[in-house]
ZAMARGU-4260 file (C-alpha; in steps of 0.2 Angstrom, whole numbers, plus 5000, padded with zeros to 4 digits):
<rodrens>
0) 4966/4907/5483 | 4966/4916/5499 | 4962/4908/5515 | 4946/4918/5516 | 4941/4912/5499
5) 4944/4894/5505 | 4934/4898/5520 | 4919/4905/5511 | 4918/4892/5497 | 4921/4877/5508
10) 4931/4862/5503 | 4920/4855/5489 | 4932/4860/5475 | 4947/4853/5485 | 4939/4836/5487
15) 4929/4835/5470 | 4944/4827/5461 | 4949/4809/5466 | 4961/4809/5480 | 4979/4807/5476
20) 4988/4791/5483 | 4998/4794/5499 | 5015/4794/5490 | 5009/4809/5480 | 5011/4820/5496
25) 5029/4818/5494 | 5038/4830/5483 | 5051/4825/5470 | 5059/4842/5469 | 5063/4846/5488
30) 5068/4837/5503 | 5058/4838/5519 | 5060/4833/5538 | 5051/4835/5554 | 5057/4837/5572
35) 5051/4840/5590 | 5057/4855/5599 | 5052/4863/5616 | 5046/4880/5619 | 5064/4887/5622
40) 5071/4881/5606 | 5055/4886/5597 | 5058/4904/5604 | 5075/4904/5597 | 5068/4899/5580
45) 5056/4915/5581 | 5061/4922/5564 | 5057/4906/5554 | 5041/4905/5564 | 5036/4923/5560
50) 5040/4920/5542 | 5028/4904/5542 | 5014/4915/5549 | 5015/4926/5533 | 5014/4911/5522
55) 5000/4901/5532 | 4987/4891/5523 | 4975/4897/5536 | 4979/4911/5550 | 4979/4907/5568
60) 4983/4922/5579 | 4985/4911/5594 | 5000/4903/5585 | 5009/4919/5582 | 5024/4921/5592
65) 5018/4938/5599 | 5003/4929/5607 | 5009/4911/5610 | 5026/4914/5618 | 5018/4926/5632
70) 5004/4914/5635 | 5015/4898/5637 | 5028/4907/5647 | 5016/4914/5660 | 5000/4903/5659
75) 5007/4887/5652 | 4996/4871/5650 | 4991/4857/5662 | 5002/4845/5652 | 5019/4846/5644
80) 5018/4854/5627 | 5030/4851/5613 | 5031/4858/5595 | 5031/4847/5579 | 5039/4856/5565
85) 5041/4852/5547 | 5055/4860/5537 | 5061/4861/5518 | 5080/4857/5517 | 5092/4865/5505
90) 5109/4859/5504 | 5118/4859/5521 | 5104/4871/5527 | 5092/4858/5535 | 5081/4871/5542
95) 5080/4881/5526 | 5061/4885/5527 | 5048/4881/5540 | 5033/4873/5533 | 5022/4868/5547
100) 5020/4870/5566 | 5009/4860/5577 | 5009/4861/5596 | 5007/4844/5604 | 5003/4836/5621
105) 5011/4819/5619 | 5003/4805/5630 | 5012/4794/5643 | 5017/4776/5640 | 4999/4770/5641
110) 4991/4784/5630 | 4984/4782/5613 | 4981/4799/5606 | 4992/4814/5604 | 4982/4830/5607
115) 4984/4847/5598 | 4986/4861/5611 | 4970/4868/5618 | 4970/4883/5631 | 4955/4893/5638
120) 4963/4908/5631 | 4966/4901/5614 | 4949/4894/5607 | 4956/4890/5590 | 4967/4875/5587
125) 4972/4877/5568 | 4990/4871/5565 | 5001/4882/5554 | 5004/4875/5537 | 5013/4883/5522
130) 5000/4888/5510 | 5010/4880/5495 | 5018/4865/5505 | 5004/4860/5517 | 5003/4843/5510
135) 5021/4839/5512 | 5022/4846/5530 | 5008/4836/5535 | 5015/4820/5528 | 5032/4823/5537
140) 5023/4827/5553 | 5013/4811/5553 | 5028/4801/5547 | 5038/4808/5562 | 5025/4802/5574
145) 5024/4785/5566 | 5043/4783/5567 | 5046/4790/5584 | 5030/4787/5594 | 5025/4769/5587
150) 5013/4768/5602 | 5002/4782/5596 | 4987/4778/5585 | 4979/4794/5582 | 4981/4814/5582
155) 4967/4824/5590 | 4966/4842/5584 | 4953/4853/5594 | 4944/4869/5589 | 4946/4867/5570
160) 4935/4877/5557 | 4926/4864/5547 | 4925/4874/5531 | 4943/4880/5532 | 4958/4874/5521
165) 4966/4865/5535 | 4952/4854/5538 | 4951/4851/5520 | 4969/4846/5520 | 4967/4834/5534
170) 4952/4826/5526 | 4961/4824/5509 | 4976/4816/5518 | 4964/4804/5527 | 4956/4799/5511
175) 4973/4797/5503 | 4978/4786/5517 | 4962/4775/5515 | 4956/4780/5532 | 4943/4792/5539
180) 4943/4808/5550 | 4933/4806/5566 | 4924/4821/5572 | 4919/4826/5590 | 4911/4841/5598
185) 4904/4849/5583 | 4896/4866/5585 | 4894/4883/5577 | 4899/4900/5584 | 4895/4918/5579
190) 4905/4927/5566 | 4905/4943/5556 | 4909/4942/5538 | 4911/4958/5527 | 4906/4948/5512
195) 4889/4945/5520 | 4887/4962/5527 | 4874/4967/5514 | 4862/4953/5518 | 4846/4957/5528
200) 4850/4962/5546 | 4847/4948/5558 | 4843/4959/5572 | 4824/4959/5574 | 4815/4976/5574
205) 4810/4973/5593 | 4828/4971/5598 | 4834/4986/5588 | 4821/4996/5597 | 4826/4989/5614
210) 4845/4993/5610 | 4841/5011/5605 | 4831/5013/5621 | 4845/5006/5632 | 4858/5018/5623
215) 4846/5033/5627 | 4845/5027/5645 | 4864/5026/5646 | 4866/5043/5640 | 4855/5049/5655
220) 4870/5044/5666 | 4882/5056/5656 | 4890/5058/5639 | 4892/5041/5630 | 4907/5040/5619
225) 4916/5026/5609 | 4935/5025/5608 | 4946/5013/5598 | 4965/5012/5601 | 4979/5002/5593
230) 4994/5013/5596 | 5006/5004/5608 | 5006/5018/5621 | 4987/5019/5621 | 4986/5000/5622
235) 4996/5000/5637 | 4983/5011/5646 | 4968/5002/5639 | 4975/4985/5645 | 4975/4992/5663
240) 4958/4998/5661 | 4951/4981/5654 | 4960/4971/5668 | 4952/4982/5681 | 4935/4982/5674
245) 4935/4963/5671 | 4941/4960/5689 | 4927/4971/5696 | 4914/4959/5688 | 4908/4941/5690
250) 4925/4934/5683 | 4933/4943/5698 | 4921/4936/5710 | 4924/4918/5703 | 4943/4921/5703
255) 4944/4918/5684 | 4948/4936/5679 | 4965/4939/5672 | 4970/4950/5686 | 4965/4936/5699
260) 4982/4928/5696 | 4999/4937/5692 | 5002/4925/5678 | 4986/4929/5669 | 4989/4948/5671
265) 5007/4947/5665 | 5002/4937/5650 | 4989/4949/5645 | 5000/4964/5647 | 5015/4956/5638
270) 5004/4949/5624 | 4994/4965/5620 | 5009/4976/5620 | 5018/4964/5608 | 5003/4962/5597
275) 5001/4981/5596 | 5019/4983/5591 | 5015/4972/5576 | 4999/4982/5573 | 4988/4966/5577
280) 4979/4972/5593 | 4965/4984/5596 | 4956/4989/5611 | 4938/4997/5610 | 4930/5006/5624
285) 4913/5012/5628 | 4913/5026/5641 | 4902/5038/5651 | 4910/5054/5654 | 4927/5046/5651
290) 4924/5031/5662 | 4925/5014/5654 | 4908/5004/5655 | 4912/4991/5642 | 4929/4986/5634
295) 4933/4973/5620 | 4949/4966/5614 | 4952/4962/5596 | 4967/4953/5589 | 4971/4949/5571
300) 4981/4937/5560 | 4981/4940/5541 | 4963/4945/5536 | 4955/4936/5551 | 4951/4945/5567
305) 4945/4938/5583 | 4933/4947/5596 | 4944/4939/5609 | 4939/4946/5626 | 4926/4958/5633
310) 4921/4965/5650 | 4908/4977/5656 | 4903/4988/5671 | 4889/4977/5680 | 4882/4992/5688
315) 4874/4996/5670 | 4870/4978/5667 | 4851/4981/5664 | 4856/4993/5650 | 4868/4980/5641
320) 4883/4991/5639 | 4892/4975/5631 | 4879/4975/5618 | 4881/4994/5615 | 4900/4991/5613
325) 4897/4976/5601 | 4886/4986/5590 | 4900/5000/5589 | 4914/4987/5586 | 4903/4979/5572
330) 4904/4995/5562 | 4923/4997/5565 | 4926/4979/5559 | 4915/4981/5543 | 4924/4997/5539
335) 4942/4989/5541 | 4950/4987/5524 | 4961/4973/5532 | 4948/4962/5539 | 4937/4950/5530
340) 4930/4939/5544 | 4929/4942/5563 | 4927/4927/5574 | 4917/4930/5590 | 4927/4916/5599
345) 4910/4913/5608 | 4902/4897/5614 | 4888/4890/5604 | 4871/4898/5606 | 4879/4913/5615
350) 4864/4924/5622 | 4872/4941/5616 | 4883/4939/5601 | 4872/4927/5592 | 4858/4940/5590
355) 4870/4953/5583 | 4881/4943/5571 | 4872/4932/5560 | 4886/4922/5551 | 4892/4906/5559
360) 4909/4896/5559 | 4906/4877/5560 | 4919/4870/5573 | 4924/4853/5577 | 4938/4842/5585
365) 4946/4831/5573 | 4954/4814/5575 | 4966/4808/5562 | 4972/4790/5563 | 4991/4788/5563
370) 4992/4768/5562 | 4981/4754/5557 | 4965/4755/5567 | 4967/4740/5578 | 4962/4736/5596
375) 4972/4750/5603 | 4964/4763/5592 | 4947/4757/5596 | 4950/4758/5614 | 4957/4775/5613
380) 4942/4781/5603 | 4930/4773/5616 | 4940/4783/5630 | 4939/4799/5620 | 4920/4797/5618
385) 4918/4794/5636 | 4928/4809/5641 | 4919/4820/5629 | 4902/4814/5636 | 4908/4818/5653
390) 4914/4835/5649 | 4898/4839/5640 | 4889/4834/5656 | 4901/4841/5669 | 4904/4859/5661
395) 4885/4864/5662 | 4884/4858/5680 | 4899/4868/5686 | 4892/4883/5677 | 4876/4882/5686
400) 4884/4879/5703 | 4895/4895/5700 | 4880/4905/5695 | 4871/4900/5711 | 4886/4905/5721
405) 4887/4921/5712
</rodrens>
């Protein structure tokens, strides 16, 4: 069954049967082991990493080498990041086949939980597991944490699709280990599913009329055209146009645009070119007389695409150029023979995309206990809840203050 089929049908069929005991996660035919490596060593293992991408239980474009290496080399994270790998062994070749990859931020001596990687440019935290040996990979990874980090009591994984096969694997492992999976910060974000494209249009008649009027008014300023490029040479030009357009807008004013820091711009240039060389990056542009007024970046892994970044010319804000671009991009995504689902990467209840894309991806942060749930786990869980509550209150306040300054 493909990852999309898992996503669409949910995990009911995976958990309907009685869970296997924890020992059943071990294979009798093959030997496995896990290890921790840093980014430099992982980069040297790029062929094995790229091969795992082709066998992934669930795609995650942010964990593909062409995206992750430029991001971490140029933008990094606020905490030291290490990579927990699971391997199948064959004779003297201990690194015969990579079965799992999980970026981790390990806590200091007084920390309780290891955290999966989270980055503002990578809003999907799904680990990479081999589609046929995901159980064994997870078993080896948790075993490594138990042996080598005995002070850890839990593993927190952010931004997981709740209806995906990876979440189902985690839940099955928790049940088999006679524990539970704790969920935090659950929300839903907009998506475009080709399988549901024949359903009634979610855009109201009033909004459709408004969008047509805005398109006509845009055309009063010149010829409106839509352009979509994926050739590496054209991507190079479109990348510079995106960086410039984003910097001229509100993100530039708030110093959050990619061009506001050399590291962000270098990452973006390197990543888009690398992804384009693999045929996994597309940049769509809405233009007036050849000048960009809205640009969107789409990246893809397997049959899953992500509407990753967008920028627009704020001089035309009243005519919603970003909406007009998204309407065009929607038709391109639906017509693509290689895309089954497009993730908006948007926050919950987004004021634009939620009115255009009717499908939703249920997202969550999942906490998997590693050791017996004693006092240290309870304390760590309490701290996590407090931190989550603080984040939920502080983030909206910061956004309101930034809007007032702008």
